[in-house]
N, CA, C and O atoms as a Tripos MOL2 file, in Angstrom:
@<TRIPOS>MOLECULE
protein
  184   183    46     0     0
PROTEIN
NO_CHARGES

@<TRIPOS>ATOM
      1 N         112.2280   92.2830  129.8570 N.3       1 MET1
      2 CA        113.2200   93.0630  129.1490 C.3       1 MET1
      3 C         113.4550   94.3680  129.9040 C.2       1 MET1
      4 O         112.5720   94.8850  130.5890 O.2       1 MET1
      5 N         114.6540   94.8730  129.7560 N.am      2 GLN2
      6 CA        114.9910   96.1330  130.4070 C.3       2 GLN2
      7 C         115.5520   97.1040  129.3740 C.2       2 GLN2
      8 O         116.4390   96.7590  128.5940 O.2       2 GLN2
      9 N         115.0300   98.3000  129.3830 N.am      3 ASP3
     10 CA        115.5440   99.3730  128.5290 C.3       3 ASP3
     11 C         117.0030   99.6000  128.9330 C.2       3 ASP3
     12 O         117.2710   99.9060  130.0950 O.2       3 ASP3
     13 N         117.9610   99.4570  127.9930 N.am      4 PRO4
     14 CA        119.3760   99.5940  128.3600 C.3       4 PRO4
     15 C         119.7880  101.0190  128.7270 C.2       4 PRO4
     16 O         120.8710  101.2250  129.2740 O.2       4 PRO4
     17 N         118.9480  101.9910  128.4350 N.am      5 ILE5
     18 CA        119.2780  103.3860  128.7450 C.3       5 ILE5
     19 C         118.8090  103.7570  130.1470 C.2       5 ILE5
     20 O         119.6170  104.1470  130.9900 O.2       5 ILE5
     21 N         117.5100  103.6380  130.3980 N.am      6 CYS6
     22 CA        116.9460  104.0990  131.6760 C.3       6 CYS6
     23 C         116.6510  102.9640  132.6500 C.2       6 CYS6
     24 O         116.2750  103.2080  133.7970 O.2       6 CYS6
     25 N         116.8210  101.7250  132.1940 N.am      7 LYS7
     26 CA        116.6130  100.5210  133.0130 C.3       7 LYS7
     27 C         115.1480  100.2340  133.3430 C.2       7 LYS7
     28 O         114.8600   99.3950  134.1970 O.2       7 LYS7
     29 N         114.2210  100.9230  132.6760 N.am      8 MET8
     30 CA        112.7940  100.6560  132.8730 C.3       8 MET8
     31 C         112.4500   99.2900  132.2840 C.2       8 MET8
     32 O         113.0080   98.8860  131.2640 O.2       8 MET8
     33 N         111.5390   98.5940  132.9270 N.am      9 GLU9
     34 CA        111.0780   97.3080  132.3940 C.3       9 GLU9
     35 C         110.1540   97.5540  131.2030 C.2       9 GLU9
     36 O         109.2190   98.3510  131.2850 O.2       9 GLU9
     37 N         110.4260   96.8650  130.1010 N.am     10 VAL10
     38 CA        109.6050   96.9580  128.8950 C.3      10 VAL10
     39 C         109.3530   95.5520  128.3710 C.2      10 VAL10
     40 O         110.1320   94.6350  128.6330 O.2      10 VAL10
     41 N         108.2650   95.3860  127.6300 N.am     11 GLY11
     42 CA        107.9350   94.0890  127.0680 C.3      11 GLY11
     43 C         108.4630   93.9530  125.6490 C.2      11 GLY11
     44 O         108.8960   94.9270  125.0340 O.2      11 GLY11
     45 N         108.4210   92.7300  125.1440 N.am     12 VAL12
     46 CA        108.8620   92.4880  123.7710 C.3      12 VAL12
     47 C         107.9230   93.1410  122.7600 C.2      12 VAL12
     48 O         108.2350   93.2130  121.5720 O.2      12 VAL12
     49 N         106.7750   93.6160  123.2370 N.am     13 ASP13
     50 CA        105.8370   94.3250  122.3680 C.3      13 ASP13
     51 C         106.1060   95.8320  122.3720 C.2      13 ASP13
     52 O         105.3090   96.6080  121.8440 O.2      13 ASP13
     53 N         107.2280   96.2430  122.9660 N.am     14 ALA14
     54 CA        107.5740   97.6670  123.0230 C.3      14 ALA14
     55 C         107.6170   98.2620  121.6190 C.2      14 ALA14
     56 O         108.0960   97.6280  120.6790 O.2      14 ALA14
     57 N         107.1220   99.4580  121.4930 N.am     15 ARG15
     58 CA        107.0390  100.1370  120.1940 C.3      15 ARG15
     59 C         108.4240  100.4910  119.6440 C.2      15 ARG15
     60 O         108.6430  100.4560  118.4330 O.2      15 ARG15
     61 N         109.3400  100.8260  120.5270 N.am     16 PHE16
     62 CA        110.6630  101.2770  120.1000 C.3      16 PHE16
     63 C         111.6780  100.1680  120.2990 C.2      16 PHE16
     64 O         111.7930   99.6000  121.3850 O.2      16 PHE16
     65 N         112.4190   99.8650  119.2270 N.am     17 ARG17
     66 CA        113.4300   98.8100  119.2930 C.3      17 ARG17
     67 C         114.5250   99.0540  118.2770 C.2      17 ARG17
     68 O         114.3260   99.7210  117.2620 O.2      17 ARG17
     69 N         115.6840   98.4990  118.5740 N.am     18 SER18
     70 CA        116.8340   98.5830  117.6670 C.3      18 SER18
     71 C         117.5710   97.2590  117.7130 C.2      18 SER18
     72 O         117.5090   96.5280  118.7020 O.2      18 SER18
     73 N         118.2650   96.9630  116.6330 N.am     19 SER19
     74 CA        119.1070   95.7720  116.5870 C.3      19 SER19
     75 C         120.5620   96.2040  116.5550 C.2      19 SER19
     76 O         120.9290   97.1880  115.9130 O.2      19 SER19
     77 N         121.3790   95.4380  117.2670 N.am     20 TYR20
     78 CA        122.8160   95.7050  117.2940 C.3      20 TYR20
     79 C         123.5310   94.3820  117.4770 C.2      20 TYR20
     80 O         123.2870   93.6600  118.4440 O.2      20 TYR20
     81 N         124.4190   94.0670  116.5380 N.am     21 LYS21
     82 CA        125.1890   92.8180  116.5630 C.3      21 LYS21
     83 C         124.2960   91.6010  116.7340 C.2      21 LYS21
     84 O         124.6090   90.6890  117.5000 O.2      21 LYS21
     85 N         123.1830   91.5950  116.0140 N.am     22 GLY22
     86 CA        122.2850   90.4480  116.0100 C.3      22 GLY22
     87 C         121.3460   90.3390  117.1950 C.2      22 GLY22
     88 O         120.6030   89.3630  117.2980 O.2      22 GLY22
     89 N         121.3600   91.3030  118.0840 N.am     23 LYS23
     90 CA        120.4870   91.2860  119.2580 C.3      23 LYS23
     91 C         119.5100   92.4520  119.1720 C.2      23 LYS23
     92 O         119.8660   93.5450  118.7300 O.2      23 LYS23
     93 N         118.2660   92.2030  119.6010 N.am     24 THR24
     94 CA        117.2530   93.2560  119.6050 C.3      24 THR24
     95 C         117.1760   93.8790  120.9900 C.2      24 THR24
     96 O         117.1360   93.1790  122.0020 O.2      24 THR24
     97 N         117.1540   95.1940  121.0150 N.am     25 PHE25
     98 CA        117.0400   95.9570  122.2620 C.3      25 PHE25
     99 C         115.7100   96.7070  122.2350 C.2      25 PHE25
    100 O         115.2950   97.2190  121.1950 O.2      25 PHE25
    101 N         115.0520   96.7630  123.3810 N.am     26 TYR26
    102 CA        113.7230   97.3560  123.4890 C.3      26 TYR26
    103 C         113.7940   98.5920  124.3790 C.2      26 TYR26
    104 O         114.5470   98.6300  125.3520 O.2      26 TYR26
    105 N         112.9940   99.6060  124.0290 N.am     27 PHE27
    106 CA        113.0610  100.8970  124.7130 C.3      27 PHE27
    107 C         111.6840  101.3690  125.1330 C.2      27 PHE27
    108 O         110.6760  101.0220  124.5180 O.2      27 PHE27
    109 N         111.6590  102.1750  126.2020 N.am     28 CYS28
    110 CA        110.3960  102.7090  126.7080 C.3      28 CYS28
    111 C         109.9530  103.9370  125.9230 C.2      28 CYS28
    112 O         108.7740  104.2890  125.9300 O.2      28 CYS28
    113 N         110.8980  104.5890  125.2440 N.am     29 SER29
    114 CA        110.5660  105.8250  124.5440 C.3      29 SER29
    115 C         111.4810  106.0320  123.3400 C.2      29 SER29
    116 O         112.5280  105.3970  123.2150 O.2      29 SER29
    117 N         111.0620  106.9240  122.4700 N.am     30 GLU30
    118 CA        111.8740  107.2700  121.3130 C.3      30 GLU30
    119 C         113.1820  107.9300  121.7470 C.2      30 GLU30
    120 O         114.2160  107.7350  121.1080 O.2      30 GLU30
    121 N         113.1420  108.7030  122.8180 N.am     31 ALA31
    122 CA        114.3490  109.3750  123.3130 C.3      31 ALA31
    123 C         115.4130  108.3570  123.7280 C.2      31 ALA31
    124 O         116.5900  108.5320  123.4150 O.2      31 ALA31
    125 N         115.0130  107.3050  124.4240 N.am     32 CYS32
    126 CA        115.9700  106.2650  124.8170 C.3      32 CYS32
    127 C         116.5100  105.5410  123.5900 C.2      32 CYS32
    128 O         117.7050  105.2540  123.5170 O.2      32 CYS32
    129 N         115.6450  105.2440  122.6330 N.am     33 LYS33
    130 CA        116.0850  104.5780  121.3990 C.3      33 LYS33
    131 C         117.1040  105.4400  120.6600 C.2      33 LYS33
    132 O         118.1290  104.9290  120.2080 O.2      33 LYS33
    133 N         116.8410  106.7230  120.5310 N.am     34 GLN34
    134 CA        117.7520  107.6160  119.8160 C.3      34 GLN34
    135 C         119.1030  107.7020  120.5180 C.2      34 GLN34
    136 O         120.1470  107.7340  119.8650 O.2      34 GLN34
    137 N         119.0820  107.7380  121.8310 N.am     35 ARG35
    138 CA        120.3420  107.7900  122.5800 C.3      35 ARG35
    139 C         121.1530  106.5130  122.3410 C.2      35 ARG35
    140 O         122.3670  106.5710  122.1500 O.2      35 ARG35
    141 N         120.4790  105.3670  122.3520 N.am     36 PHE36
    142 CA        121.1350  104.0860  122.0780 C.3      36 PHE36
    143 C         121.7010  104.0690  120.6590 C.2      36 PHE36
    144 O         122.8470  103.6720  120.4490 O.2      36 PHE36
    145 N         120.8970  104.4990  119.6890 N.am     37 ASP37
    146 CA        121.3030  104.4480  118.2830 C.3      37 ASP37
    147 C         122.5350  105.3000  117.9920 C.2      37 ASP37
    148 O         123.2880  104.9940  117.0680 O.2      37 ASP37
    149 N         122.7500  106.3560  118.7600 N.am     38 LYS38
    150 CA        123.9240  107.2140  118.5500 C.3      38 LYS38
    151 C         125.2160  106.5180  118.9450 C.2      38 LYS38
    152 O         126.2590  106.7630  118.3390 O.2      38 LYS38
    153 N         125.1640  105.6500  119.9590 N.am     39 LYS39
    154 CA        126.3720  104.9940  120.4510 C.3      39 LYS39
    155 C         126.0230  103.6430  121.0890 C.2      39 LYS39
    156 O         126.1780  103.4700  122.2980 O.2      39 LYS39
    157 N         125.5530  102.6910  120.2800 N.am     40 PRO40
    158 CA        125.0670  101.4300  120.8350 C.3      40 PRO40
    159 C         126.1270  100.6420  121.6050 C.2      40 PRO40
    160 O         125.7960   99.9350  122.5570 O.2      40 PRO40
    161 N         127.3820  100.7530  121.2110 N.am     41 GLU41
    162 CA        128.4350   99.9930  121.8950 C.3      41 GLU41
    163 C         128.5750  100.3990  123.3640 C.2      41 GLU41
    164 O         129.1000   99.6300  124.1700 O.2      41 GLU41
    165 N         128.1180  101.5790  123.7110 N.am     42 SER42
    166 CA        128.1800  102.0210  125.1070 C.3      42 SER42
    167 C         127.1140  101.3860  125.9880 C.2      42 SER42
    168 O         127.2730  101.3150  127.2060 O.2      42 SER42
    169 N         126.0300  100.9250  125.3760 N.am     43 PHE43
    170 CA        124.8950  100.4210  126.1380 C.3      43 PHE43
    171 C         124.6370   98.9280  125.9440 C.2      43 PHE43
    172 O         123.9890   98.3010  126.7810 O.2      43 PHE43
    173 N         125.1340   98.3570  124.8570 N.am     44 ALA44
    174 CA        124.8810   96.9400  124.5470 C.3      44 ALA44
    175 C         125.8220   96.0690  125.3670 C.2      44 ALA44
    176 O         127.0260   96.0220  125.1140 O.2      44 ALA44
    177 N         125.2630   95.3920  126.3360 N.am     45 LYS45
    178 CA        126.0460   94.4820  127.1610 C.3      45 LYS45
    179 C         125.5080   93.0720  126.9720 C.2      45 LYS45
    180 O         124.3000   92.8480  126.8930 O.2      45 LYS45
    181 N         126.4240   92.1470  126.9050 N.am     46 GLY46
    182 CA        126.0160   90.7350  126.8430 C.3      46 GLY46
    183 C         125.6700   90.2400  125.5350 C.2      46 GLY46
    184 O         125.3170   89.0700  125.3900 O.2      46 GLY46
@<TRIPOS>BOND
     1     1     2 1
     2     2     3 1
     3     3     4 2
     4     3     5 am
     5     5     6 1
     6     6     7 1
     7     7     8 2
     8     7     9 am
     9     9    10 1
    10    10    11 1
    11    11    12 2
    12    11    13 am
    13    13    14 1
    14    14    15 1
    15    15    16 2
    16    15    17 am
    17    17    18 1
    18    18    19 1
    19    19    20 2
    20    19    21 am
    21    21    22 1
    22    22    23 1
    23    23    24 2
    24    23    25 am
    25    25    26 1
    26    26    27 1
    27    27    28 2
    28    27    29 am
    29    29    30 1
    30    30    31 1
    31    31    32 2
    32    31    33 am
    33    33    34 1
    34    34    35 1
    35    35    36 2
    36    35    37 am
    37    37    38 1
    38    38    39 1
    39    39    40 2
    40    39    41 am
    41    41    42 1
    42    42    43 1
    43    43    44 2
    44    43    45 am
    45    45    46 1
    46    46    47 1
    47    47    48 2
    48    47    49 am
    49    49    50 1
    50    50    51 1
    51    51    52 2
    52    51    53 am
    53    53    54 1
    54    54    55 1
    55    55    56 2
    56    55    57 am
    57    57    58 1
    58    58    59 1
    59    59    60 2
    60    59    61 am
    61    61    62 1
    62    62    63 1
    63    63    64 2
    64    63    65 am
    65    65    66 1
    66    66    67 1
    67    67    68 2
    68    67    69 am
    69    69    70 1
    70    70    71 1
    71    71    72 2
    72    71    73 am
    73    73    74 1
    74    74    75 1
    75    75    76 2
    76    75    77 am
    77    77    78 1
    78    78    79 1
    79    79    80 2
    80    79    81 am
    81    81    82 1
    82    82    83 1
    83    83    84 2
    84    83    85 am
    85    85    86 1
    86    86    87 1
    87    87    88 2
    88    87    89 am
    89    89    90 1
    90    90    91 1
    91    91    92 2
    92    91    93 am
    93    93    94 1
    94    94    95 1
    95    95    96 2
    96    95    97 am
    97    97    98 1
    98    98    99 1
    99    99   100 2
   100    99   101 am
   101   101   102 1
   102   102   103 1
   103   103   104 2
   104   103   105 am
   105   105   106 1
   106   106   107 1
   107   107   108 2
   108   107   109 am
   109   109   110 1
   110   110   111 1
   111   111   112 2
   112   111   113 am
   113   113   114 1
   114   114   115 1
   115   115   116 2
   116   115   117 am
   117   117   118 1
   118   118   119 1
   119   119   120 2
   120   119   121 am
   121   121   122 1
   122   122   123 1
   123   123   124 2
   124   123   125 am
   125   125   126 1
   126   126   127 1
   127   127   128 2
   128   127   129 am
   129   129   130 1
   130   130   131 1
   131   131   132 2
   132   131   133 am
   133   133   134 1
   134   134   135 1
   135   135   136 2
   136   135   137 am
   137   137   138 1
   138   138   139 1
   139   139   140 2
   140   139   141 am
   141   141   142 1
   142   142   143 1
   143   143   144 2
   144   143   145 am
   145   145   146 1
   146   146   147 1
   147   147   148 2
   148   147   149 am
   149   149   150 1
   150   150   151 1
   151   151   152 2
   152   151   153 am
   153   153   154 1
   154   154   155 1
   155   155   156 2
   156   155   157 am
   157   157   158 1
   158   158   159 1
   159   159   160 2
   160   159   161 am
   161   161   162 1
   162   162   163 1
   163   163   164 2
   164   163   165 am
   165   165   166 1
   166   166   167 1
   167   167   168 2
   168   167   169 am
   169   169   170 1
   170   170   171 1
   171   171   172 2
   172   171   173 am
   173   173   174 1
   174   174   175 1
   175   175   176 2
   176   175   177 am
   177   177   178 1
   178   178   179 1
   179   179   180 2
   180   179   181 am
   181   181   182 1
   182   182   183 1
   183   183   184 2
@<TRIPOS>SUBSTRUCTURE
     1 MET1         2 RESIDUE 1 A MET
     2 GLN2         6 RESIDUE 1 A GLN
     3 ASP3        10 RESIDUE 1 A ASP
     4 PRO4        14 RESIDUE 1 A PRO
     5 ILE5        18 RESIDUE 1 A ILE
     6 CYS6        22 RESIDUE 1 A CYS
     7 LYS7        26 RESIDUE 1 A LYS
     8 MET8        30 RESIDUE 1 A MET
     9 GLU9        34 RESIDUE 1 A GLU
    10 VAL10       38 RESIDUE 1 A VAL
    11 GLY11       42 RESIDUE 1 A GLY
    12 VAL12       46 RESIDUE 1 A VAL
    13 ASP13       50 RESIDUE 1 A ASP
    14 ALA14       54 RESIDUE 1 A ALA
    15 ARG15       58 RESIDUE 1 A ARG
    16 PHE16       62 RESIDUE 1 A PHE
    17 ARG17       66 RESIDUE 1 A ARG
    18 SER18       70 RESIDUE 1 A SER
    19 SER19       74 RESIDUE 1 A SER
    20 TYR20       78 RESIDUE 1 A TYR
    21 LYS21       82 RESIDUE 1 A LYS
    22 GLY22       86 RESIDUE 1 A GLY
    23 LYS23       90 RESIDUE 1 A LYS
    24 THR24       94 RESIDUE 1 A THR
    25 PHE25       98 RESIDUE 1 A PHE
    26 TYR26      102 RESIDUE 1 A TYR
    27 PHE27      106 RESIDUE 1 A PHE
    28 CYS28      110 RESIDUE 1 A CYS
    29 SER29      114 RESIDUE 1 A SER
    30 GLU30      118 RESIDUE 1 A GLU
    31 ALA31      122 RESIDUE 1 A ALA
    32 CYS32      126 RESIDUE 1 A CYS
    33 LYS33      130 RESIDUE 1 A LYS
    34 GLN34      134 RESIDUE 1 A GLN
    35 ARG35      138 RESIDUE 1 A ARG
    36 PHE36      142 RESIDUE 1 A PHE
    37 ASP37      146 RESIDUE 1 A ASP
    38 LYS38      150 RESIDUE 1 A LYS
    39 LYS39      154 RESIDUE 1 A LYS
    40 PRO40      158 RESIDUE 1 A PRO
    41 GLU41      162 RESIDUE 1 A GLU
    42 SER42      166 RESIDUE 1 A SER
    43 PHE43      170 RESIDUE 1 A PHE
    44 ALA44      174 RESIDUE 1 A ALA
    45 LYS45      178 RESIDUE 1 A LYS
    46 GLY46      182 RESIDUE 1 A GLY
């Protein structure tokens, strides 16, 4: 898995995650998750 914000590799066991349009996104940090949550359509690809 790749953090959609910073592109860091993260596992499915990542502590930070969000769902958008039925897909789960995983993050390396709370800061990346918060940035995604503010405007998920900008980062959710595919």
